[in-house]
C-alpha positions as CSV (number, residue, x, y, z in Angstrom):
1,M,48.0,-49.9,29.6
2,S,46.6,-52.8,31.7
3,E,43.3,-54.4,30.9
4,T,41.8,-52.8,34.0
5,E,43.0,-49.3,33.1
6,D,41.7,-49.8,29.5
7,R,38.2,-50.7,30.9
8,K,38.3,-47.6,33.1
9,A,39.2,-45.3,30.3
10,A,36.5,-46.7,28.1
11,S,33.8,-46.2,30.7
12,R,34.7,-42.6,31.8
13,P,31.3,-40.8,32.0
14,D,32.9,-37.3,31.6
15,A,33.6,-37.8,27.9
16,P,30.7,-36.2,25.9
17,I,28.7,-38.5,23.7
18,D,26.6,-37.1,20.9
19,A,23.2,-38.3,19.7
20,Q,20.4,-37.3,17.3
21,I,16.9,-36.3,18.4
22,D,13.8,-36.4,16.2
23,D,14.1,-32.9,14.8
24,G,17.6,-33.5,13.5
25,A,19.3,-31.2,16.1
26,Q,22.6,-32.3,17.6
27,V,22.6,-32.6,21.4
28,F,25.4,-33.5,23.9
29,F,25.1,-35.4,27.1
30,D,27.4,-35.0,30.1
31,R,27.2,-35.2,33.9
32,T,25.8,-31.8,34.4
33,R,22.9,-32.1,31.9
34,D,20.7,-34.3,34.2
35,A,21.8,-32.6,37.4
36,V,19.1,-30.8,39.3
37,P,20.1,-27.7,41.3
38,V,19.2,-27.7,45.0
39,G,15.7,-26.2,45.5
40,Q,14.5,-26.8,42.0
41,S,12.0,-29.4,40.7
42,S,13.3,-32.4,38.9
43,Q,10.3,-32.3,36.5
44,L,11.3,-33.0,32.9
45,P,11.0,-30.3,30.3
46,A,7.8,-30.1,28.2
47,S,7.5,-32.7,25.6
48,P,7.4,-31.8,21.9
49,T,3.7,-32.3,21.9
50,D,3.2,-29.8,24.7
51,A,5.4,-27.3,22.8
52,K,3.3,-27.6,19.7
53,S,0.1,-27.1,21.6
54,A,1.4,-23.7,23.0
55,K,-0.5,-21.0,21.2
56,P,1.3,-17.8,19.9
57,H,0.6,-14.5,21.6
58,Y,-1.4,-13.3,18.5
59,H,-3.7,-16.4,18.5
60,G,-7.3,-15.3,17.7
61,H,-6.2,-11.8,16.9
62,R,-7.0,-12.0,13.2
63,Q,-10.5,-13.4,13.9
64,R,-11.1,-10.5,16.3
65,L,-10.0,-8.0,13.7
66,R,-12.3,-9.5,11.1
67,E,-15.3,-9.4,13.5
68,R,-14.7,-5.8,14.5
69,F,-14.4,-4.8,10.8
70,L,-17.5,-6.7,9.7
71,K,-19.5,-5.2,12.6
72,G,-18.3,-1.6,12.6
73,G,-16.6,-1.1,9.2
74,A,-13.3,0.7,8.6
75,N,-14.1,3.2,11.3
76,A,-13.9,0.5,13.9
77,L,-10.2,-0.1,13.1
78,A,-7.1,2.0,13.4
79,D,-5.2,2.6,10.2
80,Y,-2.5,0.1,11.0
81,E,-5.2,-2.5,11.9
82,L,-6.9,-2.0,8.6
83,L,-3.6,-2.5,6.8
84,E,-2.9,-5.5,9.1
85,L,-6.3,-7.1,8.1
86,L,-5.4,-6.5,4.4
87,L,-2.0,-8.2,4.8
88,C,-3.5,-11.1,6.6
89,M,-5.3,-12.1,3.4
90,A,-2.0,-12.3,1.6
91,M,0.2,-13.7,4.5
92,P,-1.9,-16.5,6.1
93,R,0.7,-17.2,8.9
94,G,2.5,-15.2,11.4
95,D,1.9,-11.9,13.2
96,V,1.7,-9.0,10.6
97,K,0.9,-6.3,13.1
98,P,4.6,-5.2,13.4
99,L,4.8,-5.0,9.6
100,A,1.6,-3.0,9.3
101,K,2.8,-0.5,11.9
102,S,6.2,-0.3,10.2
103,L,4.7,0.4,6.8
104,I,2.4,3.2,8.2
105,A,5.5,4.7,9.9
106,Q,7.6,4.5,6.8
107,F,5.0,5.9,4.3
108,G,3.1,8.2,6.6
109,S,-0.5,6.9,6.3
110,F,-2.6,4.0,5.2
111,A,-3.5,5.9,2.0
112,N,0.2,6.5,1.3
113,V,1.0,2.8,1.7
114,L,-1.7,1.9,-0.9
115,A,-0.3,4.6,-3.3
116,A,3.3,3.6,-2.8
117,R,5.2,2.4,-5.9
118,P,5.9,-1.4,-5.9
119,E,9.6,-0.7,-6.1
120,D,9.4,1.3,-2.9
121,L,7.3,-1.4,-1.2
122,Q,9.9,-4.0,-2.1
123,K,12.4,-2.2,0.1
124,A,10.2,-2.8,3.2
125,K,11.6,-5.5,5.4
126,G,9.2,-8.5,5.7
127,L,6.9,-7.6,2.8
128,G,7.0,-10.0,-0.1
129,D,5.3,-10.2,-3.5
130,A,2.0,-11.5,-2.1
131,G,1.7,-8.6,0.3
132,I,2.7,-6.0,-2.3
133,A,0.1,-7.5,-4.7
134,A,-2.6,-7.2,-2.0
135,I,-1.8,-3.6,-1.3
136,K,-1.9,-2.6,-5.0
137,V,-5.1,-4.6,-5.6
138,A,-6.7,-2.5,-2.7
139,E,-5.5,0.7,-4.4
140,A,-6.9,-0.4,-7.8
141,S,-10.2,-1.3,-6.1
142,A,-10.5,2.1,-4.5
143,Q,-9.8,3.8,-7.9
144,Y,-12.3,1.7,-9.7
145,L,-15.0,2.4,-7.1
146,A,-14.4,6.1,-7.2
147,R,-14.4,6.1,-11.0
148,E,-17.7,4.2,-11.2
149,R,-19.3,6.7,-8.8
150,A,-17.9,9.6,-10.9
151,M,-19.4,8.0,-14.0
152,E,-22.9,7.5,-12.6
153,L,-23.9,11.1,-13.4
154,P,-22.7,13.7,-15.8
155,V,-19.3,14.9,-14.4
156,I,-20.4,18.5,-14.1
157,A,-23.4,17.4,-12.0
158,S,-21.5,15.1,-9.7
159,W,-18.7,17.4,-8.7
160,E,-18.0,15.9,-5.3
161,Q,-17.7,12.4,-6.7
162,L,-15.3,13.8,-9.4
163,I,-13.1,15.4,-6.7
164,D,-13.1,12.2,-4.6
165,Y,-12.0,10.3,-7.7
166,C,-9.2,12.7,-8.5
167,R,-8.0,12.6,-4.9
168,V,-7.9,8.8,-4.9
169,R,-6.2,8.8,-8.3
170,L,-3.6,11.5,-7.8
171,G,-3.6,12.9,-4.3
172,H,-0.8,10.7,-3.0
173,R,1.6,10.6,-6.0
174,K,5.2,11.6,-5.3
175,T,5.7,13.1,-8.8
176,E,3.6,15.3,-10.9
177,E,1.2,13.7,-13.4
178,L,-1.2,15.4,-15.8
179,H,-4.4,13.5,-16.4
180,L,-7.0,14.2,-19.0
181,L,-10.7,13.4,-18.4
182,F,-12.3,13.2,-21.8
183,L,-16.1,13.8,-21.8
184,D,-18.8,13.1,-24.4
185,R,-21.6,15.6,-25.4
186,K,-23.6,14.7,-22.3
187,N,-20.5,15.4,-20.1
188,R,-20.1,11.7,-19.2
189,L,-16.6,10.4,-18.7
190,I,-15.2,8.6,-21.7
191,A,-11.7,8.0,-20.5
192,D,-9.2,9.1,-17.9
193,E,-5.7,9.0,-19.2
194,C,-2.3,10.0,-17.8
195,H,-1.0,12.3,-20.4
196,Q,2.4,13.2,-18.9
197,T,4.5,12.3,-15.9
198,G,7.1,14.7,-14.7
199,T,9.3,15.4,-11.7
200,V,8.3,16.5,-8.2
201,D,7.4,20.0,-9.4
202,H,7.1,20.0,-13.2
203,T,5.2,18.2,-15.9
204,P,5.8,19.0,-19.6
205,V,2.6,19.5,-21.6
206,Y,2.1,19.8,-25.3
207,P,-1.3,21.3,-26.3
208,R,-1.2,19.8,-29.7
209,E,-1.0,16.2,-28.2
210,V,-3.9,17.0,-25.9
211,I,-6.2,18.0,-28.7
212,K,-5.0,15.2,-30.9
213,R,-6.1,12.6,-28.3
214,A,-9.4,14.3,-27.7
215,L,-10.2,14.0,-31.5
216,E,-9.2,10.3,-31.5
217,L,-11.7,9.7,-28.7
218,H,-14.4,11.9,-30.3
219,A,-14.5,13.9,-27.0
220,S,-16.5,17.1,-26.8
221,A,-14.9,18.4,-23.6
222,I,-11.9,17.9,-21.4
223,I,-11.1,18.4,-17.7
224,L,-7.4,18.7,-16.9
225,V,-6.3,17.3,-13.6
226,H,-2.8,17.3,-12.2
227,N,-1.2,17.0,-8.7
228,H,1.2,19.0,-6.6
229,P,3.2,16.6,-4.5
230,S,4.4,19.6,-2.4
231,G,1.0,19.7,-0.8
232,D,0.2,23.2,-2.0
233,A,-2.6,23.2,-4.6
234,T,-2.1,26.8,-5.6
235,P,-1.7,27.2,-9.4
236,S,1.8,28.2,-10.5
237,R,2.5,30.7,-13.3
238,G,3.5,27.8,-15.5
239,D,0.1,26.0,-14.8
240,I,-1.8,29.1,-15.8
241,D,0.1,29.7,-19.0
242,M,-0.1,26.1,-20.0
243,T,-3.8,26.0,-19.4
244,R,-4.5,29.1,-21.5
245,K,-2.6,27.6,-24.4
246,I,-4.7,24.4,-24.2
247,V,-7.9,26.4,-24.0
248,E,-7.0,28.3,-27.2
249,A,-6.0,25.2,-29.1
250,A,-9.2,23.4,-28.0
251,K,-11.4,26.4,-29.0
252,A,-10.2,26.1,-32.6
253,M,-11.4,22.5,-32.7
254,E,-14.7,23.3,-30.9
255,I,-13.6,21.3,-27.8
256,T,-14.5,22.7,-24.4
257,I,-12.1,22.8,-21.5
258,H,-14.4,22.7,-18.5
259,D,-11.8,23.1,-15.8
260,H,-8.3,22.4,-14.6
261,I,-8.1,20.9,-11.2
262,I,-5.0,20.8,-9.0
263,I,-5.0,18.1,-6.4
264,S,-2.8,17.8,-3.3
265,Q,-3.0,15.8,-0.1
266,A,-4.2,18.9,1.7
267,G,-7.0,19.8,-0.8
268,Y,-7.6,21.0,-4.3
269,N,-8.1,24.1,-6.5
270,S,-10.3,24.7,-9.5
271,F,-9.2,27.1,-12.2
272,K,-12.9,27.8,-13.0
273,T,-13.7,28.6,-9.3
274,L,-10.6,30.9,-9.3
275,G,-11.7,32.7,-12.5
276,L,-8.7,31.5,-14.5
277,I,-10.9,29.8,-17.2
């Protein structure tokens, strides 16, 4: 190759040359890169500074949600918006509206999301430990508030607060749980304990263990509460038989069984109201 041909080969503009830009991305330069099609402006693309100043589509949305909530309370927001506002506290960046809507669709309601098990929430795409913790803290807060209201007056005299508490506690569970509400001589709540956890339609109960725990707490009375995940709060034959056995065992120890309440998402039933106690 002659010296002239060597110089021409070395200066060929159609061979791509690579370079590094500030953000570390690799770019390539060729003849067509700087070419401007006919009829189009030759204005250069926006600078990195301009790109950074561009605001996301959800800019200001969180602030507007907060303002609506503080002004009008929970009724001012849709269920997914209330969940979105909750997630914002745990996830300070990004648009969480799609995640909130996805969770509502997956679990069926805002209340169901709060009551969902952590292991089920972990399966939700885009929801991390911080978001799960925020959801479970909200559920715990609702339970504490309902419990405190139920304890303000003797349980028998604050029936509505008791039912509200039981609904918050058990209404959205996916498996059956039997809870025992232990009361003192003034019918004030001493403790609420989950006595047994079962399957979707059955919970094993042992009357001796129920009475034993009541004696340990020096309880004078008990209210039995369990849930029906099926949504039907009608007592089953097994519920009735089990309750009668506990009533008989309690009577021998001078412990009163005030009621047995069955909770479901649709409503509740009281054994006392039905004449079963």
